[in-house]
mmCIF file as gemmi writes it, N, C-alpha and C atoms, coordinates in Angstrom:
data_model
loop_
_atom_site.group_PDB
_atom_site.id
_atom_site.type_symbol
_atom_site.label_atom_id
_atom_site.label_alt_id
_atom_site.label_comp_id
_atom_site.label_asym_id
_atom_site.label_entity_id
_atom_site.label_seq_id
_atom_site.pdbx_PDB_ins_code
_atom_site.Cartn_x
_atom_site.Cartn_y
_atom_site.Cartn_z
_atom_site.occupancy
_atom_site.B_iso_or_equiv
_atom_site.pdbx_formal_charge
_atom_site.auth_seq_id
_atom_site.auth_asym_id
_atom_site.pdbx_PDB_model_num
ATOM 1 N N . UNK Axp A 1 ? -140.404 110.462 95.895 1 0 ? 1 A 1
ATOM 2 C CA . UNK Axp A 1 ? -139.066 109.938 96.049 1 0 ? 1 A 1
ATOM 3 C C . UNK Axp A 1 ? -138.15 111.082 96.46 1 0 ? 1 A 1
ATOM 4 N N . UNK Axp A 2 ? -137.123 110.737 97.224 1 0 ? 2 A 1
ATOM 5 C CA . UNK Axp A 2 ? -136.143 111.702 97.703 1 0 ? 2 A 1
ATOM 6 C C . UNK Axp A 2 ? -134.747 111.264 97.284 1 0 ? 2 A 1
ATOM 7 N N . UNK Axp A 3 ? -133.837 112.239 97.238 1 0 ? 3 A 1
ATOM 8 C CA . UNK Axp A 3 ? -132.436 111.951 96.963 1 0 ? 3 A 1
ATOM 9 C C . UNK Axp A 3 ? -131.583 112.657 98.005 1 0 ? 3 A 1
ATOM 10 N N . UNK Axp A 4 ? -130.498 112.005 98.391 1 0 ? 4 A 1
ATOM 11 C CA . UNK Axp A 4 ? -129.499 112.612 99.257 1 0 ? 4 A 1
ATOM 12 C C . UNK Axp A 4 ? -128.247 112.785 98.412 1 0 ? 4 A 1
ATOM 13 N N . UNK Axp A 5 ? -127.822 114.03 98.278 1 0 ? 5 A 1
ATOM 14 C CA . UNK Axp A 5 ? -126.628 114.352 97.501 1 0 ? 5 A 1
ATOM 15 C C . UNK Axp A 5 ? -125.507 114.644 98.49 1 0 ? 5 A 1
ATOM 16 N N . UNK Axp A 6 ? -124.434 113.878 98.394 1 0 ? 6 A 1
ATOM 17 C CA . UNK Axp A 6 ? -123.273 114.034 99.271 1 0 ? 6 A 1
ATOM 18 C C . UNK Axp A 6 ? -122.103 114.451 98.399 1 0 ? 6 A 1
ATOM 19 N N . UNK Axp A 7 ? -121.611 115.664 98.625 1 0 ? 7 A 1
ATOM 20 C CA . UNK Axp A 7 ? -120.465 116.188 97.867 1 0 ? 7 A 1
ATOM 21 C C . UNK Axp A 7 ? -119.329 116.42 98.85 1 0 ? 7 A 1
ATOM 22 N N . UNK Axp A 8 ? -118.157 115.846 98.554 1 0 ? 8 A 1
ATOM 23 C CA . UNK Axp A 8 ? -117.066 115.905 99.52 1 0 ? 8 A 1
ATOM 24 C C . UNK Axp A 8 ? -115.72 116.143 98.859 1 0 ? 8 A 1
ATOM 25 N N . UNK Axp A 9 ? -114.856 116.828 99.611 1 0 ? 9 A 1
ATOM 26 C CA . UNK Axp A 9 ? -113.452 116.942 99.239 1 0 ? 9 A 1
ATOM 27 C C . UNK Axp A 9 ? -112.716 115.911 100.092 1 0 ? 9 A 1
ATOM 28 N N . UNK Axp A 10 ? -112.137 114.883 99.457 1 0 ? 10 A 1
ATOM 29 C CA . UNK Axp A 10 ? -111.511 113.796 100.209 1 0 ? 10 A 1
ATOM 30 C C . UNK Axp A 10 ? -110.312 114.256 101.032 1 0 ? 10 A 1
ATOM 31 N N . UNK Axp A 11 ? -110.127 113.576 102.158 1 0 ? 11 A 1
ATOM 32 C CA . UNK Axp A 11 ? -108.936 113.734 102.979 1 0 ? 11 A 1
ATOM 33 C C . UNK Axp A 11 ? -108.105 112.471 102.83 1 0 ? 11 A 1
ATOM 34 N N . UNK Axp A 12 ? -107.684 111.899 103.949 1 0 ? 12 A 1
ATOM 35 C CA . UNK Axp A 12 ? -106.91 110.657 103.939 1 0 ? 12 A 1
ATOM 36 C C . UNK Axp A 12 ? -107.889 109.486 103.945 1 0 ? 12 A 1
ATOM 37 N N . UNK Axp A 13 ? -107.9 108.733 102.859 1 0 ? 13 A 1
ATOM 38 C CA . UNK Axp A 13 ? -108.831 107.609 102.741 1 0 ? 13 A 1
ATOM 39 C C . UNK Axp A 13 ? -108.038 106.304 102.723 1 0 ? 13 A 1
ATOM 40 N N . UNK Axp A 14 ? -107.958 105.686 103.883 1 0 ? 14 A 1
ATOM 41 C CA . UNK Axp A 14 ? -107.187 104.475 104.078 1 0 ? 14 A 1
ATOM 42 C C . UNK Axp A 14 ? -108.02 103.219 103.782 1 0 ? 14 A 1
ATOM 43 N N . UNK Axp A 15 ? -107.447 102.06 104.1 1 0 ? 15 A 1
ATOM 44 C CA . UNK Axp A 15 ? -108.144 100.791 103.858 1 0 ? 15 A 1
ATOM 45 C C . UNK Axp A 15 ? -109.454 100.706 104.645 1 0 ? 15 A 1
ATOM 46 N N . UNK Axp A 16 ? -109.445 101.232 105.862 1 0 ? 16 A 1
ATOM 47 C CA . UNK Axp A 16 ? -110.655 101.221 106.692 1 0 ? 16 A 1
ATOM 48 C C . UNK Axp A 16 ? -111.783 102.01 106.026 1 0 ? 16 A 1
ATOM 49 N N . UNK Axp A 17 ? -111.42 103.06 105.31 1 0 ? 17 A 1
ATOM 50 C CA . UNK Axp A 17 ? -112.42 103.859 104.595 1 0 ? 17 A 1
ATOM 51 C C . UNK Axp A 17 ? -113.176 102.987 103.587 1 0 ? 17 A 1
ATOM 52 N N . UNK Axp A 18 ? -112.447 102.257 102.757 1 0 ? 18 A 1
ATOM 53 C CA . UNK Axp A 18 ? -113.07 101.403 101.746 1 0 ? 18 A 1
ATOM 54 C C . UNK Axp A 18 ? -113.978 100.344 102.354 1 0 ? 18 A 1
ATOM 55 N N . UNK Axp A 19 ? -113.532 99.753 103.443 1 0 ? 19 A 1
ATOM 56 C CA . UNK Axp A 19 ? -114.333 98.74 104.135 1 0 ? 19 A 1
ATOM 57 C C . UNK Axp A 19 ? -115.604 99.365 104.699 1 0 ? 19 A 1
ATOM 58 N N . UNK Axp A 20 ? -115.461 100.538 105.3 1 0 ? 20 A 1
ATOM 59 C CA . UNK Axp A 20 ? -116.609 101.215 105.91 1 0 ? 20 A 1
ATOM 60 C C . UNK Axp A 20 ? -117.617 101.652 104.865 1 0 ? 20 A 1
ATOM 61 N N . UNK Axp A 21 ? -117.147 102.175 103.742 1 0 ? 21 A 1
ATOM 62 C CA . UNK Axp A 21 ? -118.06 102.597 102.667 1 0 ? 21 A 1
ATOM 63 C C . UNK Axp A 21 ? -118.898 101.416 102.187 1 0 ? 21 A 1
ATOM 64 N N . UNK Axp A 22 ? -118.254 100.285 101.96 1 0 ? 22 A 1
ATOM 65 C CA . UNK Axp A 22 ? -118.983 99.093 101.504 1 0 ? 22 A 1
ATOM 66 C C . UNK Axp A 22 ? -120.011 98.647 102.546 1 0 ? 22 A 1
ATOM 67 N N . UNK Axp A 23 ? -119.632 98.691 103.808 1 0 ? 23 A 1
ATOM 68 C CA . UNK Axp A 23 ? -120.532 98.288 104.888 1 0 ? 23 A 1
ATOM 69 C C . UNK Axp A 23 ? -121.719 99.243 104.997 1 0 ? 23 A 1
ATOM 70 N N . UNK Axp A 24 ? -121.46 100.545 104.872 1 0 ? 24 A 1
ATOM 71 C CA . UNK Axp A 24 ? -122.536 101.533 104.973 1 0 ? 24 A 1
ATOM 72 C C . UNK Axp A 24 ? -123.508 101.42 103.803 1 0 ? 24 A 1
ATOM 73 N N . UNK Axp A 25 ? -122.965 101.16 102.639 1 0 ? 25 A 1
ATOM 74 C CA . UNK Axp A 25 ? -123.825 100.994 101.464 1 0 ? 25 A 1
ATOM 75 C C . UNK Axp A 25 ? -124.753 99.786 101.65 1 0 ? 25 A 1
ATOM 76 N N . UNK Axp A 26 ? -124.187 98.686 102.105 1 0 ? 26 A 1
ATOM 77 C CA . UNK Axp A 26 ? -124.977 97.469 102.347 1 0 ? 26 A 1
ATOM 78 C C . UNK Axp A 26 ? -126.054 97.728 103.405 1 0 ? 26 A 1
ATOM 79 N N . UNK Axp A 27 ? -125.691 98.419 104.471 1 0 ? 27 A 1
ATOM 80 C CA . UNK Axp A 27 ? -126.635 98.746 105.537 1 0 ? 27 A 1
ATOM 81 C C . UNK Axp A 27 ? -127.772 99.628 105.016 1 0 ? 27 A 1
ATOM 82 N N . UNK Axp A 28 ? -127.431 100.616 104.196 1 0 ? 28 A 1
ATOM 83 C CA . UNK Axp A 28 ? -128.446 101.526 103.642 1 0 ? 28 A 1
ATOM 84 C C . UNK Axp A 28 ? -129.476 100.763 102.812 1 0 ? 28 A 1
ATOM 85 N N . UNK Axp A 29 ? -129.01 99.827 102.004 1 0 ? 29 A 1
ATOM 86 C CA . UNK Axp A 29 ? -129.923 99.04 101.166 1 0 ? 29 A 1
ATOM 87 C C . UNK Axp A 29 ? -130.733 98.04 101.991 1 0 ? 29 A 1
ATOM 88 N N . UNK Axp A 30 ? -130.052 97.277 102.835 1 0 ? 30 A 1
ATOM 89 C CA . UNK Axp A 30 ? -130.702 96.157 103.515 1 0 ? 30 A 1
ATOM 90 C C . UNK Axp A 30 ? -131.586 96.563 104.69 1 0 ? 30 A 1
ATOM 91 N N . UNK Axp A 31 ? -131.181 97.569 105.444 1 0 ? 31 A 1
ATOM 92 C CA . UNK Axp A 31 ? -131.929 97.927 106.651 1 0 ? 31 A 1
ATOM 93 C C . UNK Axp A 31 ? -132.842 99.137 106.464 1 0 ? 31 A 1
ATOM 94 N N . UNK Axp A 32 ? -132.442 100.053 105.568 1 0 ? 32 A 1
ATOM 95 C CA . UNK Axp A 32 ? -133.176 101.319 105.474 1 0 ? 32 A 1
ATOM 96 C C . UNK Axp A 32 ? -133.862 101.557 104.137 1 0 ? 32 A 1
ATOM 97 N N . UNK Axp A 33 ? -133.764 100.622 103.22 1 0 ? 33 A 1
ATOM 98 C CA . UNK Axp A 33 ? -134.528 100.704 101.982 1 0 ? 33 A 1
ATOM 99 C C . UNK Axp A 33 ? -134.003 101.658 100.933 1 0 ? 33 A 1
ATOM 100 N N . UNK Axp A 34 ? -132.713 101.913 100.928 1 0 ? 34 A 1
ATOM 101 C CA . UNK Axp A 34 ? -132.132 102.727 99.857 1 0 ? 34 A 1
ATOM 102 C C . UNK Axp A 34 ? -132.483 102.071 98.521 1 0 ? 34 A 1
ATOM 103 N N . UNK Axp A 35 ? -132.923 102.878 97.571 1 0 ? 35 A 1
ATOM 104 C CA . UNK Axp A 35 ? -133.377 102.355 96.279 1 0 ? 35 A 1
ATOM 105 C C . UNK Axp A 35 ? -132.264 102.278 95.241 1 0 ? 35 A 1
ATOM 106 N N . UNK Axp A 36 ? -131.358 103.238 95.295 1 0 ? 36 A 1
ATOM 107 C CA . UNK Axp A 36 ? -130.283 103.309 94.299 1 0 ? 36 A 1
ATOM 108 C C . UNK Axp A 36 ? -129.157 104.141 94.884 1 0 ? 36 A 1
ATOM 109 N N . UNK Axp A 37 ? -127.937 103.872 94.408 1 0 ? 37 A 1
ATOM 110 C CA . UNK Axp A 37 ? -126.753 104.556 94.916 1 0 ? 37 A 1
ATOM 111 C C . UNK Axp A 37 ? -125.834 104.807 93.728 1 0 ? 37 A 1
ATOM 112 N N . UNK Axp A 38 ? -125.498 106.062 93.485 1 0 ? 38 A 1
ATOM 113 C CA . UNK Axp A 38 ? -124.646 106.424 92.353 1 0 ? 38 A 1
ATOM 114 C C . UNK Axp A 38 ? -123.487 107.26 92.88 1 0 ? 38 A 1
ATOM 115 N N . UNK Axp A 39 ? -122.262 106.948 92.466 1 0 ? 39 A 1
ATOM 116 C CA . UNK Axp A 39 ? -121.094 107.703 92.914 1 0 ? 39 A 1
ATOM 117 C C . UNK Axp A 39 ? -120.218 108.064 91.724 1 0 ? 39 A 1
ATOM 118 N N . UNK Axp A 40 ? -119.608 109.253 91.805 1 0 ? 40 A 1
ATOM 119 C CA . UNK Axp A 40 ? -118.714 109.714 90.744 1 0 ? 40 A 1
ATOM 120 C C . UNK Axp A 40 ? -117.674 110.646 91.35 1 0 ? 40 A 1
ATOM 121 N N . UNK Axp A 41 ? -116.592 110.832 90.628 1 0 ? 41 A 1
ATOM 122 C CA . UNK Axp A 41 ? -115.565 111.784 91.018 1 0 ? 41 A 1
ATOM 123 C C . UNK Axp A 41 ? -115.481 112.845 89.938 1 0 ? 41 A 1
ATOM 124 N N . UNK Axp A 42 ? -115.474 114.102 90.373 1 0 ? 42 A 1
ATOM 125 C CA . UNK Axp A 42 ? -115.363 115.236 89.452 1 0 ? 42 A 1
ATOM 126 C C . UNK Axp A 42 ? -114.223 116.113 89.948 1 0 ? 42 A 1
ATOM 127 N N . UNK Axp A 43 ? -113.072 116.007 89.273 1 0 ? 43 A 1
ATOM 128 C CA . UNK Axp A 43 ? -111.901 116.747 89.74 1 0 ? 43 A 1
ATOM 129 C C . UNK Axp A 43 ? -111.496 116.248 91.112 1 0 ? 43 A 1
ATOM 130 N N . UNK Axp A 44 ? -111.447 117.152 92.09 1 0 ? 44 A 1
ATOM 131 C CA . UNK Axp A 44 ? -111.082 116.778 93.454 1 0 ? 44 A 1
ATOM 132 C C . UNK Axp A 44 ? -112.301 116.515 94.332 1 0 ? 44 A 1
ATOM 133 N N . UNK Axp A 45 ? -113.47 116.419 93.73 1 0 ? 45 A 1
ATOM 134 C CA . UNK Axp A 45 ? -114.699 116.267 94.5 1 0 ? 45 A 1
ATOM 135 C C . UNK Axp A 45 ? -115.337 114.9 94.26 1 0 ? 45 A 1
ATOM 136 N N . UNK Axp A 46 ? -115.78 114.271 95.349 1 0 ? 46 A 1
ATOM 137 C CA . UNK Axp A 46 ? -116.582 113.054 95.263 1 0 ? 46 A 1
ATOM 138 C C . UNK Axp A 46 ? -118.044 113.456 95.324 1 0 ? 46 A 1
ATOM 139 N N . UNK Axp A 47 ? -118.856 112.855 94.476 1 0 ? 47 A 1
ATOM 140 C CA . UNK Axp A 47 ? -120.292 113.127 94.492 1 0 ? 47 A 1
ATOM 141 C C . UNK Axp A 47 ? -121.017 111.785 94.58 1 0 ? 47 A 1
ATOM 142 N N . UNK Axp A 48 ? -121.868 111.658 95.573 1 0 ? 48 A 1
ATOM 143 C CA . UNK Axp A 48 ? -122.658 110.451 95.758 1 0 ? 48 A 1
ATOM 144 C C . UNK Axp A 48 ? -124.123 110.849 95.865 1 0 ? 48 A 1
ATOM 145 N N . UNK Axp A 49 ? -124.973 110.151 95.14 1 0 ? 49 A 1
ATOM 146 C CA . UNK Axp A 49 ? -126.411 110.395 95.215 1 0 ? 49 A 1
ATOM 147 C C . UNK Axp A 49 ? -127.081 109.075 95.581 1 0 ? 49 A 1
ATOM 148 N N . UNK Axp A 50 ? -127.852 109.115 96.655 1 0 ? 50 A 1
ATOM 149 C CA . UNK Axp A 50 ? -128.638 107.943 97.03 1 0 ? 50 A 1
ATOM 150 C C . UNK Axp A 50 ? -130.113 108.309 96.931 1 0 ? 50 A 1
ATOM 151 N N . UNK Axp A 51 ? -130.916 107.33 96.545 1 0 ? 51 A 1
ATOM 152 C CA . UNK Axp A 51 ? -132.346 107.551 96.32 1 0 ? 51 A 1
ATOM 153 C C . UNK Axp A 51 ? -133.145 106.766 97.352 1 0 ? 51 A 1
ATOM 154 N N . UNK Axp A 52 ? -134.218 107.41 97.857 1 0 ? 52 A 1
ATOM 155 C CA . UNK Axp A 52 ? -135.005 106.866 98.957 1 0 ? 52 A 1
ATOM 156 C C . UNK Axp A 52 ? -136.483 107.057 98.683 1 0 ? 52 A 1
ATOM 157 N N . UNK Axp A 53 ? -137.292 106.155 99.211 1 0 ? 53 A 1
ATOM 158 C CA . UNK Axp A 53 ? -138.742 106.223 99.02 1 0 ? 53 A 1
ATOM 159 C C . UNK Axp A 53 ? -139.353 107.41 99.756 1 0 ? 53 A 1
ATOM 160 N N . UNK Axp A 54 ? -138.851 107.683 100.968 1 0 ? 54 A 1
ATOM 161 C CA . UNK Axp A 54 ? -139.436 108.775 101.752 1 0 ? 54 A 1
ATOM 162 C C . UNK Axp A 54 ? -138.398 109.385 102.691 1 0 ? 54 A 1
ATOM 163 N N . UNK Axp A 55 ? -138.756 110.511 103.257 1 0 ? 55 A 1
ATOM 164 C CA . UNK Axp A 55 ? -137.839 111.244 104.12 1 0 ? 55 A 1
ATOM 165 C C . UNK Axp A 55 ? -137.605 110.533 105.455 1 0 ? 55 A 1
ATOM 166 N N . UNK Axp A 56 ? -138.585 109.789 105.931 1 0 ? 56 A 1
ATOM 167 C CA . UNK Axp A 56 ? -138.407 109.039 107.18 1 0 ? 56 A 1
ATOM 168 C C . UNK Axp A 56 ? -137.274 108.024 107.067 1 0 ? 56 A 1
ATOM 169 N N . UNK Axp A 57 ? -137.179 107.349 105.94 1 0 ? 57 A 1
ATOM 170 C CA . UNK Axp A 57 ? -136.097 106.379 105.73 1 0 ? 57 A 1
ATOM 171 C C . UNK Axp A 57 ? -134.74 107.075 105.813 1 0 ? 57 A 1
ATOM 172 N N . UNK Axp A 58 ? -134.648 108.27 105.248 1 0 ? 58 A 1
ATOM 173 C CA . UNK Axp A 58 ? -133.396 109.04 105.29 1 0 ? 58 A 1
ATOM 174 C C . UNK Axp A 58 ? -133.058 109.412 106.73 1 0 ? 58 A 1
ATOM 175 N N . UNK Axp A 59 ? -134.051 109.852 107.487 1 0 ? 59 A 1
ATOM 176 C CA . UNK Axp A 59 ? -133.819 110.23 108.888 1 0 ? 59 A 1
ATOM 177 C C . UNK Axp A 59 ? -133.35 109.037 109.714 1 0 ? 59 A 1
ATOM 178 N N . UNK Axp A 60 ? -133.974 107.88 109.508 1 0 ? 60 A 1
ATOM 179 C CA . UNK Axp A 60 ? -133.556 106.676 110.235 1 0 ? 60 A 1
ATOM 180 C C . UNK Axp A 60 ? -132.127 106.292 109.852 1 0 ? 60 A 1
ATOM 181 N N . UNK Axp A 61 ? -131.793 106.397 108.582 1 0 ? 61 A 1
ATOM 182 C CA . UNK Axp A 61 ? -130.445 106.103 108.1 1 0 ? 61 A 1
ATOM 183 C C . UNK Axp A 61 ? -129.441 107.058 108.74 1 0 ? 61 A 1
ATOM 184 N N . UNK Axp A 62 ? -129.744 108.337 108.748 1 0 ? 62 A 1
ATOM 185 C CA . UNK Axp A 62 ? -128.837 109.338 109.326 1 0 ? 62 A 1
ATOM 186 C C . UNK Axp A 62 ? -128.567 109.051 110.795 1 0 ? 62 A 1
ATOM 187 N N . UNK Axp A 63 ? -129.58 108.576 111.518 1 0 ? 63 A 1
ATOM 188 C CA . UNK Axp A 63 ? -129.455 108.36 112.955 1 0 ? 63 A 1
ATOM 189 C C . UNK Axp A 63 ? -128.963 106.969 113.353 1 0 ? 63 A 1
ATOM 190 N N . UNK Axp A 64 ? -128.685 106.1 112.387 1 0 ? 64 A 1
ATOM 191 C CA . UNK Axp A 64 ? -128.168 104.767 112.684 1 0 ? 64 A 1
ATOM 192 C C . UNK Axp A 64 ? -126.829 104.888 113.416 1 0 ? 64 A 1
ATOM 193 N N . UNK Axp A 65 ? -126.627 104.09 114.46 1 0 ? 65 A 1
ATOM 194 C CA . UNK Axp A 65 ? -125.412 104.2 115.278 1 0 ? 65 A 1
ATOM 195 C C . UNK Axp A 65 ? -124.134 103.886 114.497 1 0 ? 65 A 1
ATOM 196 N N . UNK Axp A 66 ? -124.167 102.884 113.632 1 0 ? 66 A 1
ATOM 197 C CA . UNK Axp A 66 ? -122.986 102.571 112.813 1 0 ? 66 A 1
ATOM 198 C C . UNK Axp A 66 ? -122.701 103.696 111.824 1 0 ? 66 A 1
ATOM 199 N N . UNK Axp A 67 ? -123.759 104.252 111.25 1 0 ? 67 A 1
ATOM 200 C CA . UNK Axp A 67 ? -123.604 105.359 110.314 1 0 ? 67 A 1
ATOM 201 C C . UNK Axp A 67 ? -123.057 106.589 111.037 1 0 ? 67 A 1
ATOM 202 N N . UNK Axp A 68 ? -123.531 106.834 112.265 1 0 ? 68 A 1
ATOM 203 C CA . UNK Axp A 68 ? -123.036 107.968 113.054 1 0 ? 68 A 1
ATOM 204 C C . UNK Axp A 68 ? -121.54 107.834 113.322 1 0 ? 68 A 1
ATOM 205 N N . UNK Axp A 69 ? -121.073 106.626 113.613 1 0 ? 69 A 1
ATOM 206 C CA . UNK Axp A 69 ? -119.647 106.394 113.824 1 0 ? 69 A 1
ATOM 207 C C . UNK Axp A 69 ? -118.869 106.659 112.537 1 0 ? 69 A 1
ATOM 208 N N . UNK Axp A 70 ? -119.387 106.183 111.416 1 0 ? 70 A 1
ATOM 209 C CA . UNK Axp A 70 ? -118.735 106.422 110.125 1 0 ? 70 A 1
ATOM 210 C C . UNK Axp A 70 ? -118.681 107.921 109.816 1 0 ? 70 A 1
ATOM 211 N N . UNK Axp A 71 ? -119.747 108.643 110.14 1 0 ? 71 A 1
ATOM 212 C CA . UNK Axp A 71 ? -119.763 110.091 109.922 1 0 ? 71 A 1
ATOM 213 C C . UNK Axp A 71 ? -118.684 110.773 110.761 1 0 ? 71 A 1
ATOM 214 N N . UNK Axp A 72 ? -118.527 110.333 111.995 1 0 ? 72 A 1
ATOM 215 C CA . UNK Axp A 72 ? -117.509 110.897 112.875 1 0 ? 72 A 1
ATOM 216 C C . UNK Axp A 72 ? -116.107 110.663 112.32 1 0 ? 72 A 1
ATOM 217 N N . UNK Axp A 73 ? -115.842 109.446 111.864 1 0 ? 73 A 1
ATOM 218 C CA . UNK Axp A 73 ? -114.546 109.142 111.247 1 0 ? 73 A 1
ATOM 219 C C . UNK Axp A 73 ? -114.341 109.966 109.979 1 0 ? 73 A 1
ATOM 220 N N . UNK Axp A 74 ? -115.42 110.165 109.235 1 0 ? 74 A 1
ATOM 221 C CA . UNK Axp A 74 ? -115.342 110.985 108.028 1 0 ? 74 A 1
ATOM 222 C C . UNK Axp A 74 ? -114.908 112.402 108.342 1 0 ? 74 A 1
ATOM 223 N N . UNK Axp A 75 ? -115.487 112.995 109.373 1 0 ? 75 A 1
ATOM 224 C CA . UNK Axp A 75 ? -115.128 114.364 109.754 1 0 ? 75 A 1
ATOM 225 C C . UNK Axp A 75 ? -113.703 114.44 110.286 1 0 ? 75 A 1
ATOM 226 N N . UNK Axp A 76 ? -113.26 113.41 111.015 1 0 ? 76 A 1
ATOM 227 C CA . UNK Axp A 76 ? -111.927 113.422 111.618 1 0 ? 76 A 1
ATOM 228 C C . UNK Axp A 76 ? -110.815 113.163 110.608 1 0 ? 76 A 1
ATOM 229 N N . UNK Axp A 77 ? -111.064 112.266 109.639 1 0 ? 77 A 1
ATOM 230 C CA . UNK Axp A 77 ? -109.975 111.772 108.798 1 0 ? 77 A 1
ATOM 231 C C . UNK Axp A 77 ? -110.269 111.768 107.304 1 0 ? 77 A 1
ATOM 232 N N . UNK Axp A 78 ? -111.373 111.192 106.909 1 0 ? 78 A 1
ATOM 233 C CA . UNK Axp A 78 ? -111.584 110.833 105.513 1 0 ? 78 A 1
ATOM 234 C C . UNK Axp A 78 ? -111.985 111.979 104.604 1 0 ? 78 A 1
ATOM 235 N N . UNK Axp A 79 ? -112.501 113.07 105.173 1 0 ? 79 A 1
ATOM 236 C CA . UNK Axp A 79 ? -112.935 114.204 104.35 1 0 ? 79 A 1
ATOM 237 C C . UNK Axp A 79 ? -112.395 115.508 104.901 1 0 ? 79 A 1
ATOM 238 N N . UNK Axp A 80 ? -111.953 116.376 103.991 1 0 ? 80 A 1
ATOM 239 C CA . UNK Axp A 80 ? -111.567 117.73 104.383 1 0 ? 80 A 1
ATOM 240 C C . UNK Axp A 80 ? -112.814 118.579 104.589 1 0 ? 80 A 1
ATOM 241 N N . UNK Axp A 81 ? -113.809 118.339 103.758 1 0 ? 81 A 1
ATOM 242 C CA . UNK Axp A 81 ? -115.081 119.055 103.88 1 0 ? 81 A 1
ATOM 243 C C . UNK Axp A 81 ? -116.145 118.275 103.118 1 0 ? 81 A 1
ATOM 244 N N . UNK Axp A 82 ? -117.406 118.551 103.453 1 0 ? 82 A 1
ATOM 245 C CA . UNK Axp A 82 ? -118.506 117.948 102.697 1 0 ? 82 A 1
ATOM 246 C C . UNK Axp A 82 ? -119.772 118.757 102.877 1 0 ? 82 A 1
ATOM 247 N N . UNK Axp A 83 ? -120.709 118.52 101.978 1 0 ? 83 A 1
ATOM 248 C CA . UNK Axp A 83 ? -122.034 119.117 102.059 1 0 ? 83 A 1
ATOM 249 C C . UNK Axp A 83 ? -123.044 118.019 101.738 1 0 ? 83 A 1
ATOM 250 N N . UNK Axp A 84 ? -124.144 118.012 102.472 1 0 ? 84 A 1
ATOM 251 C CA . UNK Axp A 84 ? -125.216 117.041 102.244 1 0 ? 84 A 1
ATOM 252 C C . UNK Axp A 84 ? -126.485 117.818 101.915 1 0 ? 84 A 1
ATOM 253 N N . UNK Axp A 85 ? -127.13 117.417 100.84 1 0 ? 85 A 1
ATOM 254 C CA . UNK Axp A 85 ? -128.396 118.033 100.441 1 0 ? 85 A 1
ATOM 255 C C . UNK Axp A 85 ? -129.453 116.941 100.334 1 0 ? 85 A 1
ATOM 256 N N . UNK Axp A 86 ? -130.615 117.173 100.922 1 0 ? 86 A 1
ATOM 257 C CA . UNK Axp A 86 ? -131.747 116.253 100.816 1 0 ? 86 A 1
ATOM 258 C C . UNK Axp A 86 ? -132.795 116.952 99.962 1 0 ? 86 A 1
ATOM 259 N N . UNK Axp A 87 ? -133.156 116.304 98.868 1 0 ? 87 A 1
ATOM 260 C CA . UNK Axp A 87 ? -134.089 116.929 97.923 1 0 ? 87 A 1
ATOM 261 C C . UNK Axp A 87 ? -135.247 115.985 97.606 1 0 ? 87 A 1
ATOM 262 N N . UNK Axp A 88 ? -136.395 116.578 97.335 1 0 ? 88 A 1
ATOM 263 C CA . UNK Axp A 88 ? -137.545 115.798 96.895 1 0 ? 88 A 1
ATOM 264 C C . UNK Axp A 88 ? -137.581 115.827 95.373 1 0 ? 88 A 1
ATOM 265 N N . UNK Axp A 89 ? -137.728 114.665 94.772 1 0 ? 89 A 1
ATOM 266 C CA . UNK Axp A 89 ? -137.8 114.581 93.315 1 0 ? 89 A 1
ATOM 267 C C . UNK Axp A 89 ? -139.254 114.779 92.911 1 0 ? 89 A 1
ATOM 268 N N . UNK Axp A 90 ? -139.5 115.862 92.217 1 0 ? 90 A 1
ATOM 269 C CA . UNK Axp A 90 ? -140.866 116.205 91.809 1 0 ? 90 A 1
ATOM 270 C C . UNK Axp A 90 ? -141.241 115.564 90.479 1 0 ? 90 A 1
ATOM 271 N N . UNK Axp A 91 ? -140.238 115.358 89.641 1 0 ? 91 A 1
ATOM 272 C CA . UNK Axp A 91 ? -140.511 114.841 88.302 1 0 ? 91 A 1
ATOM 273 C C . UNK Axp A 91 ? -139.277 114.081 87.834 1 0 ? 91 A 1
ATOM 274 N N . UNK Axp A 92 ? -139.506 113.055 87.043 1 0 ? 92 A 1
ATOM 275 C CA . UNK Axp A 92 ? -138.41 112.278 86.468 1 0 ? 92 A 1
ATOM 276 C C . UNK Axp A 92 ? -138.809 111.844 85.072 1 0 ? 92 A 1
ATOM 277 N N . UNK Axp A 93 ? -137.876 111.934 84.16 1 0 ? 93 A 1
ATOM 278 C CA . UNK Axp A 93 ? -138.12 111.424 82.81 1 0 ? 93 A 1
ATOM 279 C C . UNK Axp A 93 ? -136.797 110.961 82.241 1 0 ? 93 A 1
ATOM 280 N N . UNK Axp A 94 ? -136.856 110.129 81.219 1 0 ? 94 A 1
ATOM 281 C CA . UNK Axp A 94 ? -135.63 109.577 80.652 1 0 ? 94 A 1
ATOM 282 C C . UNK Axp A 94 ? -135.804 109.308 79.165 1 0 ? 94 A 1
ATOM 283 N N . UNK Axp A 95 ? -134.7 109.002 78.536 1 0 ? 95 A 1
ATOM 284 C CA . UNK Axp A 95 ? -134.668 108.623 77.133 1 0 ? 95 A 1
ATOM 285 C C . UNK Axp A 95 ? -133.836 107.362 77.04 1 0 ? 95 A 1
ATOM 286 N N . UNK Axp A 96 ? -134.347 106.342 76.396 1 0 ? 96 A 1
ATOM 287 C CA . UNK Axp A 96 ? -133.612 105.08 76.215 1 0 ? 96 A 1
ATOM 288 C C . UNK Axp A 96 ? -133.377 104.826 74.752 1 0 ? 96 A 1
């Protein structure tokens, strides 16, 4: 399993931003097989982690034309800066 960690400093996030985020999330799940999506805010930073079965799914998601447009808008308006990390999950355990 893989995870994509998206950490961003928000810029101007208008109504179109909210609509686009919802659309991108739906697209990631329905077309590219995203397994889970977790988002949080820490101070002035947004942190989003999405989980994927394999790296190919992540690559296809990154190259989706609608996602590419959203990324462009993100760089122009919605984010001051961001970092994306793709990691392989080697081990997972939990306590319930």
